[in-house]
C-alpha positions as CSV (number, residue, x, y, z in Angstrom):
1,M,-56.7,14.1,-70.4
2,I,-54.9,15.1,-67.2
3,S,-51.4,16.1,-67.9
4,F,-48.3,14.8,-66.1
5,R,-47.6,18.4,-65.0
6,Y,-50.9,18.3,-63.1
7,H,-50.0,15.0,-61.4
8,L,-46.7,16.5,-60.4
9,V,-48.2,19.6,-59.0
10,T,-50.7,17.6,-57.1
11,I,-48.1,15.3,-55.5
12,V,-46.0,18.3,-54.5
13,A,-49.0,20.0,-52.9
14,V,-49.9,16.8,-50.9
15,F,-46.3,16.5,-49.6
16,L,-46.2,20.2,-48.8
17,A,-49.4,20.0,-46.9
18,L,-48.2,16.9,-45.0
19,G,-45.0,18.7,-44.1
20,L,-46.8,21.8,-42.9
21,G,-49.1,19.6,-40.8
22,V,-46.2,17.7,-39.2
23,L,-44.4,21.0,-38.5
24,A,-47.4,22.6,-36.9
25,G,-48.0,19.5,-34.7
26,T,-44.4,19.2,-33.6
27,T,-44.2,22.9,-32.8
28,V,-47.1,22.5,-30.3
29,L,-45.5,19.3,-28.9
30,D,-42.0,20.9,-28.7
31,E,-43.2,23.8,-26.6
32,G,-44.4,21.5,-23.9
33,L,-41.4,19.2,-24.2
34,V,-39.0,22.1,-24.1
35,N,-40.7,23.5,-21.0
36,R,-40.5,20.2,-19.2
37,L,-36.9,19.7,-20.2
38,E,-36.0,23.2,-19.0
39,R,-37.6,22.5,-15.6
40,Q,-35.7,19.2,-15.3
41,T,-32.5,20.8,-16.3
42,Q,-32.9,23.5,-13.6
43,V,-33.6,20.9,-11.0
44,L,-30.4,19.0,-12.0
45,A,-28.4,22.2,-12.0
46,D,-29.6,23.1,-8.5
47,G,-28.8,19.6,-7.3
48,N,-25.3,19.8,-8.9
49,A,-24.7,23.1,-7.2
50,T,-25.6,21.6,-3.9
51,L,-23.3,18.6,-4.4
52,R,-20.5,20.9,-5.4
53,E,-21.0,22.9,-2.2
54,R,-20.9,19.6,-0.2
55,I,-17.8,18.4,-2.0
56,D,-16.0,21.7,-1.4
57,A,-16.9,21.6,2.3
58,Q,-15.7,18.0,2.6
59,A,-12.4,18.9,0.8
60,D,-11.9,21.8,3.2
61,E,-12.6,19.4,6.1
62,L,-10.2,16.8,4.7
63,A,-7.5,19.4,4.3
64,A,-8.0,20.5,7.9
65,T,-7.9,16.9,9.1
66,E,-4.7,16.3,7.2
67,S,-3.2,19.5,8.6
68,F,-4.1,18.4,12.1
69,A,-2.7,14.9,11.5
70,E,0.6,16.4,10.3
71,Q,0.8,18.6,13.4
72,A,0.0,15.7,15.6
73,F,2.6,13.5,14.0
74,V,5.3,16.2,14.4
75,A,4.2,16.8,18.0
76,L,3.7,13.2,19.2
77,A,6.2,11.1,17.2
78,P,9.6,12.4,18.2
79,A,11.7,10.3,20.6
80,K,9.1,7.5,20.8
81,L,11.6,5.0,19.2
82,A,14.8,6.5,20.5
83,D,17.7,4.0,21.0
84,H,16.3,1.7,18.3
85,D,17.9,0.8,15.0
86,A,15.5,0.1,12.2
87,V,15.3,-1.6,8.8
88,V,12.6,-1.2,6.2
89,L,11.9,-4.1,3.8
90,T,9.8,-3.9,0.6
91,H,9.6,-5.2,-2.9
92,D,10.5,-3.7,-6.3
93,L,6.8,-3.7,-7.3
94,V,5.7,-1.6,-4.3
95,D,5.3,2.2,-4.7
96,A,8.5,3.9,-3.4
97,T,6.5,6.8,-1.9
98,A,5.0,4.5,0.8
99,V,8.5,3.2,1.6
100,D,9.9,6.7,1.9
101,R,7.0,7.7,4.2
102,A,7.6,4.7,6.4
103,S,11.3,5.5,6.7
104,E,10.5,9.1,7.4
105,A,8.1,8.1,10.2
106,L,10.7,5.9,11.9
107,E,13.4,8.6,11.7
108,V,11.0,11.3,13.1
109,G,10.2,8.8,15.9
110,G,13.9,8.7,16.8
111,A,14.9,5.4,15.3
112,S,18.1,5.1,13.2
113,V,17.1,3.6,9.8
114,E,20.1,1.5,9.0
115,A,19.0,0.2,5.6
116,V,16.1,-0.1,3.2
117,F,16.1,-3.6,1.7
118,T,14.2,-4.2,-1.6
119,L,13.4,-7.7,-2.5
120,Q,13.5,-8.1,-6.2
121,S,11.0,-9.8,-8.4
122,R,13.4,-12.6,-9.2
123,M,13.1,-13.6,-5.5
124,S,9.9,-15.4,-6.6
125,L,12.2,-17.9,-8.4
126,R,9.9,-18.3,-11.4
127,D,12.7,-19.0,-13.9
128,D,15.1,-21.9,-13.7
129,D,18.2,-19.7,-13.6
130,A,17.1,-17.9,-10.5
131,R,16.0,-21.1,-8.8
132,A,19.4,-22.8,-9.6
133,E,21.3,-19.8,-8.3
134,M,19.2,-19.7,-5.1
135,A,19.8,-23.4,-4.5
136,T,23.6,-22.8,-4.8
137,L,23.4,-19.8,-2.6
138,L,21.6,-21.7,0.2
139,G,23.6,-24.9,-0.2
140,E,20.5,-26.9,-1.2
141,P,20.2,-29.7,-3.8
142,A,19.9,-28.3,-7.4
143,N,16.5,-30.0,-7.8
144,T,14.9,-28.4,-4.8
145,D,11.4,-26.9,-5.4
146,A,11.2,-23.2,-6.0
147,A,8.6,-22.6,-3.2
148,A,10.8,-24.5,-0.7
149,L,13.9,-22.5,-1.7
150,R,12.0,-19.2,-1.5
151,A,10.7,-20.1,2.0
152,K,14.1,-21.1,3.1
153,A,15.7,-17.9,1.9
154,L,13.1,-15.8,3.6
155,E,13.5,-17.7,6.9
156,R,17.3,-17.2,6.7
157,L,16.9,-13.5,5.9
158,A,14.5,-13.0,8.9
159,E,16.9,-14.9,11.2
160,R,19.8,-12.8,10.0
161,L,18.0,-9.5,10.6
162,A,16.6,-10.6,14.0
163,F,19.9,-11.8,15.5
164,G,22.4,-9.8,13.6
165,P,25.7,-11.0,12.0
166,G,27.1,-12.6,15.1
167,R,24.9,-15.7,15.5
168,P,26.6,-19.1,14.9
169,Q,25.8,-20.6,11.5
170,A,26.3,-24.3,12.4
171,N,25.8,-26.7,9.5
172,R,25.1,-23.8,7.1
173,V,27.0,-21.9,4.5
174,Q,29.2,-19.6,6.6
175,E,29.1,-16.5,4.5
176,D,26.5,-13.9,5.7
177,I,23.2,-14.7,4.0
178,L,22.4,-11.0,3.7
179,T,25.6,-10.4,1.8
180,R,25.0,-13.4,-0.5
181,L,21.4,-12.3,-1.3
182,L,22.7,-8.8,-2.1
183,S,25.6,-10.0,-4.2
184,A,23.3,-12.3,-6.2
185,G,20.8,-9.5,-6.9
186,F,17.9,-11.1,-5.1
187,V,17.9,-8.1,-2.7
188,T,19.1,-4.5,-3.1
189,V,19.9,-2.0,-0.4
190,D,19.6,1.8,0.1
191,G,20.5,4.0,3.1
192,P,23.4,3.9,5.5
193,G,23.5,0.1,5.4
194,A,24.5,0.2,1.8
195,G,28.0,1.2,2.9
196,E,30.5,-0.2,5.3
197,T,28.0,-0.7,8.1
198,L,26.0,-3.4,6.2
199,A,27.8,-6.2,8.1
200,Q,26.5,-4.8,11.4
201,V,22.9,-4.3,10.3
202,G,20.3,-6.3,12.4
203,G,20.2,-7.6,15.9
204,P,17.9,-7.8,19.0
205,E,17.5,-4.0,19.3
206,T,16.6,-3.6,15.6
207,I,12.9,-3.1,14.6
208,A,11.6,-4.0,11.1
209,T,8.9,-2.4,9.0
210,V,7.7,-4.3,5.9
211,V,5.9,-2.2,3.3
212,G,3.7,-3.8,0.7
213,G,0.4,-3.2,-1.1
214,G,-0.2,-0.5,-3.6
215,P,-1.5,-0.8,-7.2
216,E,-2.9,-4.0,-8.6
217,E,0.4,-4.8,-10.4
218,A,2.1,-5.1,-6.9
219,A,0.0,-8.2,-6.0
220,A,3.0,-10.5,-6.8
221,A,5.0,-8.8,-4.0
222,S,2.8,-10.3,-1.4
223,E,4.1,-13.7,-2.3
224,V,7.4,-12.9,-0.6
225,L,6.4,-10.1,1.8
226,V,3.6,-11.9,3.6
227,P,5.7,-14.9,4.7
228,L,8.6,-12.6,5.4
229,V,6.5,-10.8,8.0
230,G,5.6,-14.1,9.6
231,D,9.2,-15.2,9.7
232,L,10.3,-12.0,11.3
233,R,7.8,-12.4,14.1
234,L,8.7,-16.1,14.5
235,E,12.2,-14.8,15.2
236,R,10.6,-12.5,17.8
237,M,11.7,-9.4,15.9
238,Q,9.6,-6.3,16.7
239,T,7.8,-5.9,13.3
240,A,5.2,-3.7,11.6
241,A,3.5,-4.2,8.2
242,G,2.1,-1.3,6.3
243,Q,0.5,-0.3,3.0
244,P,-0.4,3.0,1.4
245,A,-3.9,4.5,1.5
246,G,-6.2,3.2,-1.1
247,S,-4.1,0.2,-1.7
248,E,-5.6,-2.1,-4.4
249,V,-3.5,-5.0,-3.0
250,P,-4.8,-6.2,0.4
251,F,-1.3,-6.8,1.8
252,V,-2.2,-5.8,5.4
253,A,-5.4,-7.9,5.3
254,E,-3.4,-10.9,4.1
255,V,-0.9,-10.4,7.0
256,R,-3.8,-10.2,9.4
257,E,-5.5,-13.5,8.2
258,P,-5.6,-16.3,10.7
259,G,-2.7,-18.6,10.5
260,T,-0.2,-15.9,9.5
261,V,0.7,-13.7,12.5
262,A,-1.4,-13.0,15.5
263,S,-2.4,-9.3,15.6
264,T,-1.3,-9.0,19.2
265,E,2.3,-9.7,18.1
266,L,2.4,-7.4,15.1
267,V,1.6,-3.7,14.2
268,T,-0.3,-3.3,11.0
269,V,-1.0,0.1,9.4
270,D,-3.3,1.2,6.6
271,G,-2.3,4.5,5.0
272,I,1.3,4.4,6.0
273,D,2.0,7.1,3.4
274,R,-0.2,9.6,5.3
275,P,0.6,11.5,8.5
276,I,-2.0,9.7,10.6
277,G,-0.6,6.4,9.3
278,Q,3.0,7.5,10.1
279,L,1.9,8.4,13.6
280,A,0.2,5.1,14.0
281,L,3.4,3.3,12.9
282,V,5.5,5.1,15.5
283,L,3.1,4.8,18.4
284,G,2.3,1.2,17.4
285,M,5.9,0.2,17.4
286,Q,6.5,2.0,20.7
287,R,3.6,0.1,22.3
288,L,4.8,-3.3,20.8
289,G,8.2,-2.7,22.4
290,S,6.9,-1.6,25.7
291,V,5.9,-3.6,28.8
292,V,2.4,-3.7,27.3
293,A,4.0,-5.6,24.3
294,E,0.8,-5.4,22.3
295,G,0.4,-5.0,18.5
296,G,-2.7,-3.9,16.7
297,S,-4.3,-2.8,13.4
298,Y,-4.2,0.9,13.0
299,G,-4.6,3.7,10.4
300,P,-7.4,5.3,8.5
301,G,-8.3,2.2,6.5
302,P,-11.7,0.5,7.0
303,D,-10.3,-2.7,8.4
304,A,-8.2,-1.0,11.2
305,S,-9.4,-1.5,14.7
306,E,-8.2,2.0,15.7
307,V,-6.8,5.0,14.0
308,I,-3.8,5.2,16.3
309,P,-2.9,3.2,19.4
310,P,-4.2,4.4,22.8
311,L,-2.0,7.3,24.0
312,R,-0.2,6.9,27.2
313,P,-0.7,9.5,30.0
314,G,1.7,12.4,29.4
315,G,2.1,11.4,25.7
């Protein structure tokens, strides 16, 4: 009779032999597999090294381009907008860096930035309290639609900035609309215009730059900024619209759409937060206010027709 111990030893021997066979087979297979993987890894490493070299070269080229753009901006922008007052308009959802760069460009160009006006999110009139307050502010019936009130407020603001504080306000609330919007918190102001000179901001010699776009969460800003650009141009105010480089919100593209403002009457700038965009803003506004009186779409963005406007002979 075969003992249990014999069965146990036999079973262990079978599994041991099977394990040794599998181990021997995989060792042979692994050698070929490892060699192949090593070759593929080396190819990938060589490719990555080449890509790194290209990236480093492009980074150096970009840095050189940015340096050149900064020097060109400093050399070409000064005095191009001398004798002009300027206002910058934006929205509280828009990145402040782009607004600061636009203001800086105008100042380097020789313009006097009188005020930076920031339209607040409540200007969209999405809640009943804001809508009722705006109706009272504009002297409109309490049940007036929010969209109609918003459009009216933007039209009045554009008119006020284009003509200044001295235009007759026949059949309208006589108090300055700009003061009323500021007092009600629909608009805030920074810069010299925040002081005693606010009452004098605006007028025929004033130029306007509207800054929008930016991260995706700034999309709601276009609801008020796009029509504001159109209203400013309808009032014949010399106007530019700009957005930062890499903007996720197509503010400039919306402004350029048919039925908004003709591109020949407006300066639009992609990358207004970069030196080349700042230069495009200054030269574009100069061209718009000259005897040529032509606008255009400028900047490093893909939808711009030119990086900067054509340079005049002698700069």
